[in-house]
C-alpha positions as CSV (number, residue, x, y, z in Angstrom):
1,M,126.4,111.2,113.7
2,P,127.4,111.6,110.0
3,F,128.0,108.5,107.8
4,S,131.7,109.6,107.4
5,K,132.2,108.9,111.1
6,L,131.2,105.2,110.6
7,G,134.3,104.4,108.6
8,L,132.8,104.9,105.1
9,S,135.0,106.5,102.4
10,R,134.1,109.5,100.3
11,P,132.6,107.7,97.2
12,L,130.1,106.0,99.4
13,V,129.3,109.1,101.5
14,Q,128.8,111.0,98.3
15,A,126.4,108.4,96.9
16,I,124.2,108.2,99.9
17,A,124.2,112.0,100.2
18,E,122.9,112.2,96.7
19,L,120.1,109.8,97.7
20,G,119.1,112.2,100.5
21,Y,120.6,110.2,103.4
22,K,121.7,112.6,106.1
23,T,122.3,110.6,109.3
24,P,122.4,106.9,109.8
25,T,119.4,105.0,111.2
26,P,120.0,103.1,114.5
27,I,120.6,99.8,112.7
28,Q,123.1,101.4,110.3
29,E,124.9,103.1,113.2
30,Q,125.4,99.8,115.0
31,A,125.8,97.4,112.1
32,I,128.2,99.3,109.8
33,P,131.1,99.4,112.3
34,A,130.5,95.8,113.4
35,I,130.6,94.6,109.9
36,L,133.7,96.7,109.0
37,S,135.5,95.1,112.0
38,G,135.0,91.7,110.3
39,K,132.6,90.3,112.9
40,D,129.8,87.9,112.2
41,L,126.5,89.7,112.9
42,I,123.0,88.7,113.8
43,A,120.6,91.7,113.5
44,T,117.0,92.0,114.3
45,A,115.3,95.0,112.7
46,Q,112.0,95.7,111.1
47,T,111.5,96.3,107.4
48,G,111.9,100.0,106.7
49,T,114.6,100.7,109.2
50,G,117.4,100.9,106.7
51,K,118.9,97.5,107.0
52,T,119.8,97.1,103.4
53,A,122.2,100.0,103.6
54,A,123.3,98.7,107.0
55,F,125.0,95.6,105.3
56,V,125.6,96.8,101.7
57,L,127.6,100.0,102.6
58,P,130.2,98.2,104.8
59,L,130.5,95.5,102.1
60,L,131.2,98.1,99.5
61,E,133.8,99.7,101.8
62,Q,135.5,96.4,102.4
63,F,135.8,95.6,98.7
64,S,136.7,99.1,97.6
65,Q,140.4,98.3,97.3
66,A,140.0,94.7,96.1
67,E,141.8,93.3,93.1
68,T,139.9,92.3,90.0
69,L,137.8,89.2,90.3
70,R,138.3,86.1,88.2
71,G,135.5,85.0,86.0
72,K,132.4,83.4,87.5
73,R,133.5,84.5,91.0
74,I,131.7,86.7,93.6
75,R,132.9,88.4,96.7
76,A,129.6,88.6,98.6
77,L,126.4,86.6,98.4
78,I,123.2,88.2,99.5
79,L,120.4,85.6,99.8
80,V,116.8,86.9,99.8
81,P,113.4,85.1,99.8
82,T,111.7,86.6,96.7
83,R,112.6,87.8,93.3
84,E,111.0,91.2,94.0
85,L,113.3,91.7,97.0
86,A,116.3,90.6,94.9
87,V,115.5,93.3,92.4
88,Q,115.0,95.9,95.1
89,V,118.2,95.1,97.0
90,E,120.3,95.0,93.9
91,A,119.0,98.4,92.8
92,S,120.1,99.8,96.2
93,V,123.5,98.2,95.8
94,A,123.9,99.8,92.4
95,Q,122.9,103.2,93.8
96,Y,125.3,103.0,96.7
97,A,128.2,101.8,94.5
98,K,127.7,104.4,91.7
99,H,131.0,106.1,92.5
100,T,133.0,102.9,92.8
101,H,134.2,100.3,90.4
102,L,132.3,97.5,92.1
103,T,129.6,95.5,90.3
104,S,126.4,93.8,91.3
105,M,123.5,91.8,89.8
106,A,120.4,89.9,90.9
107,V,119.6,86.4,90.0
108,Y,116.2,84.9,90.5
109,G,113.7,82.4,89.0
110,G,110.9,83.1,86.6
111,V,113.2,84.4,83.8
112,D,115.7,82.8,81.4
113,T,118.9,81.7,83.0
114,Q,121.1,82.4,79.9
115,P,121.5,86.2,80.4
116,Q,122.3,85.6,84.0
117,K,124.9,83.0,83.1
118,E,126.5,85.3,80.5
119,R,126.7,88.2,83.0
120,L,128.4,86.0,85.6
121,I,131.2,85.1,83.2
122,E,132.9,88.4,84.0
123,G,132.5,87.9,87.8
124,V,130.3,90.0,90.1
125,D,131.3,91.7,93.3
126,L,127.9,91.6,95.1
127,L,125.4,88.9,94.0
128,V,121.8,89.1,95.2
129,A,120.0,85.8,94.7
130,T,117.1,83.7,95.6
131,P,118.0,80.2,96.8
132,G,116.5,78.1,94.1
133,R,118.0,80.1,91.2
134,L,121.4,80.2,92.9
135,L,121.5,76.5,93.2
136,D,120.5,76.1,89.6
137,L,123.3,78.3,88.5
138,A,125.8,76.5,90.8
139,H,124.7,73.1,89.4
140,Q,125.4,74.4,85.9
141,R,128.8,75.7,87.0
142,A,127.8,79.2,86.0
143,L,129.6,80.5,89.2
144,H,132.1,79.4,91.8
145,F,132.3,80.3,95.4
146,D,136.0,79.9,96.1
147,E,136.6,83.7,96.3
148,L,133.5,84.5,98.4
149,Q,134.3,86.5,101.5
150,V,130.8,87.4,102.9
151,M,127.4,85.7,103.1
152,V,124.4,87.7,103.9
153,L,121.0,86.2,104.7
154,D,118.4,88.9,104.4
155,E,114.8,88.4,105.7
156,A,115.8,85.2,107.5
157,D,112.4,84.8,109.2
158,R,110.7,84.9,105.8
159,M,113.2,82.4,104.5
160,V,112.2,80.0,107.3
161,D,108.5,80.7,106.7
162,M,108.8,79.9,103.0
163,G,110.6,76.6,103.5
164,F,114.1,77.6,102.2
165,V,116.1,76.1,105.1
166,D,117.2,73.0,103.2
167,D,118.2,75.1,100.2
168,I,120.2,77.4,102.4
169,H,122.1,74.5,103.9
170,K,122.8,73.2,100.4
171,I,124.3,76.6,99.6
172,I,126.3,76.9,102.8
173,V,128.2,73.6,102.3
174,R,129.4,75.0,98.9
175,L,130.9,78.2,100.5
176,P,134.4,78.7,101.9
177,E,134.5,78.1,105.7
178,N,136.6,81.2,106.2
179,R,134.0,83.9,105.5
180,Q,132.0,86.6,107.3
181,N,128.3,85.7,108.1
182,L,125.6,88.3,108.4
183,L,122.0,87.5,109.2
184,F,119.2,90.0,109.2
185,T,115.7,89.3,110.3
186,A,112.5,91.2,111.3
187,T,111.7,88.7,114.0
188,M,114.0,86.4,116.0
189,T,112.4,83.0,116.4
190,N,113.9,79.7,117.6
191,D,113.9,78.5,114.0
192,V,115.9,81.6,112.9
193,R,118.3,81.2,115.7
194,A,118.8,77.5,114.7
195,L,119.5,78.6,111.1
196,A,122.2,81.0,112.4
197,Y,123.8,78.0,114.3
198,G,124.0,76.2,111.0
199,F,126.0,78.9,109.3
200,S,129.4,77.6,110.4
201,D,131.3,75.1,112.5
202,S,132.3,78.0,114.8
203,K,128.7,78.5,116.0
204,M,127.8,81.9,114.7
205,T,125.5,82.7,117.6
206,D,128.3,82.2,120.2
207,L,130.7,84.6,118.4
208,A,128.7,87.1,116.5
209,A,127.7,90.6,117.4
210,D,124.0,90.6,118.2
211,I,122.0,93.7,117.5
212,S,118.3,94.3,118.0
213,I,116.6,97.4,116.9
214,S,112.9,98.0,117.8
215,P,112.0,94.4,117.8
216,N,108.3,95.1,118.6
217,I,106.3,96.0,115.6
218,R,104.8,99.4,115.9
219,A,102.9,101.4,113.4
220,A,104.2,104.8,112.3
221,A,102.4,107.7,114.0
222,N,100.6,108.8,110.8
223,I,99.1,105.3,110.2
224,K,95.6,104.6,111.4
225,Q,94.7,101.0,112.2
226,W,91.4,99.4,113.0
227,L,90.0,95.9,113.1
228,I,86.7,94.8,111.7
229,T,85.4,91.3,112.6
230,V,83.2,89.8,109.8
231,D,82.1,86.4,108.5
232,K,84.4,85.0,105.8
233,D,81.5,84.9,103.3
234,T,80.9,88.7,103.6
235,K,84.5,89.9,103.5
236,S,84.6,90.9,99.8
237,A,81.2,92.6,100.1
238,L,82.4,94.7,103.0
239,L,85.6,95.5,101.2
240,S,83.6,96.7,98.2
241,H,81.4,98.8,100.5
242,L,84.4,100.4,102.2
243,I,86.1,101.2,98.9
244,S,82.9,102.9,97.7
245,E,81.7,104.6,100.9
246,Q,85.2,105.8,102.0
247,A,86.1,106.8,98.4
248,W,89.5,105.3,98.7
249,D,91.5,106.6,95.8
250,Q,94.0,103.7,96.0
251,A,94.3,100.6,98.2
252,L,96.8,97.7,98.7
253,I,94.9,94.6,99.8
254,F,96.7,91.7,101.4
255,V,95.4,88.1,101.3
256,E,97.0,84.9,102.5
257,K,96.9,82.7,99.4
258,K,97.3,83.2,95.6
259,H,94.0,81.6,94.8
260,S,92.3,83.9,97.3
261,A,93.9,86.9,95.5
262,A,92.5,85.8,92.1
263,K,89.1,85.1,93.6
264,L,88.9,88.6,95.3
265,V,89.9,90.3,92.1
266,A,86.9,88.6,90.4
267,Q,84.6,89.5,93.2
268,L,85.5,93.1,93.1
269,E,85.1,93.3,89.4
270,K,81.6,91.9,89.7
271,R,80.8,94.9,91.8
272,G,82.3,97.4,89.3
273,I,85.7,97.8,91.0
274,R,88.7,97.1,88.8
275,A,91.5,95.4,90.5
276,D,94.5,93.2,89.8
277,A,96.8,90.9,91.7
278,I,100.4,89.9,92.3
279,H,101.3,86.6,93.7
280,G,103.8,83.7,93.3
281,G,101.7,82.1,90.5
282,R,102.1,85.0,88.1
283,S,105.2,85.5,85.8
284,Q,107.9,88.0,86.8
285,A,107.0,90.2,83.7
286,M,103.3,90.3,84.6
287,R,104.0,91.1,88.2
288,E,106.3,94.0,87.2
289,K,103.7,95.3,84.8
290,V,100.9,95.2,87.4
291,L,103.2,96.9,89.9
292,A,104.1,99.6,87.4
293,Q,100.4,100.3,86.8
294,F,99.8,100.6,90.5
295,K,102.7,102.9,91.1
296,A,101.6,105.1,88.2
297,G,98.1,105.3,89.6
298,E,96.6,103.6,86.6
299,L,95.6,100.7,88.8
300,K,93.7,101.8,91.9
301,Y,93.3,98.5,93.8
302,L,96.1,95.9,94.1
303,V,95.5,92.5,95.8
304,A,98.8,90.8,96.9
305,T,99.9,87.9,98.9
306,G,102.3,88.6,101.7
307,V,105.0,86.5,100.0
308,A,104.6,88.4,96.7
309,A,104.5,91.8,98.3
310,R,107.4,91.5,100.6
311,G,110.3,93.5,99.1
312,W,108.2,95.7,96.8
313,I,108.3,99.4,97.3
314,L,104.7,100.0,96.5
315,V,104.1,103.6,97.4
316,N,106.1,106.8,98.0
């Protein structure tokens, strides 16, 4: 089925064709018509299934004929758990909207608020935001929600894991009750379902369309996986051995905590293996610099926490 059959207009179809999109993924095929119909939506889909386009494209379509926004207003709010994901999602919005008049921006912590406040003065159609920075800007009256039409909660399971539930509720009470609610998650847990119930007085989970695409995590066919059980004290030594013996040209190494990431980098370097890390304790500028080095092949071994890495496009 072509994208044009899903109710998308020519400017959007042209933009996604230029990006190499030929046919919609299952989540896009089901979510786009549901969102265009105005329904609330709860969607379960793994990362990498095309869910960003699944909610961004119908929002752009809905707003394509909208009147000019007033200053400090937004039409859609897309909440994401990390600044890296905010950057990534906003970049996708800009690509999809390139043949329209619609605007977008990302707001997140770790950087100066002033440029973000100045950009919001003109109004933004689609705002991608992390919860903490959004609340900061709202408290400073840098934006108002009275013209908001749609709220999107992306990576809802990660939001819950990272402890953002209270901030999300603080945001929800500021929003117009008459709005469309869209929730996307990789896994549907009781906590995520409870979060959906808190979206509105009308009980989102009773009224929303509910879509589940490949809920069970499966590796792609070309990915090889294996498990090695090893004592904690010998993990870094084994990793160093594997890097050397297997002659890995490049590797992305996940650890649980930021102090573990820094410790592992030091341990690898003692064995002559240059590595660097990205985690929540490093500045945005440094994280972007390290990631750029990894993408360019200048950095061979990158250690990352799951929180820091979620949302990065690390390899082609």
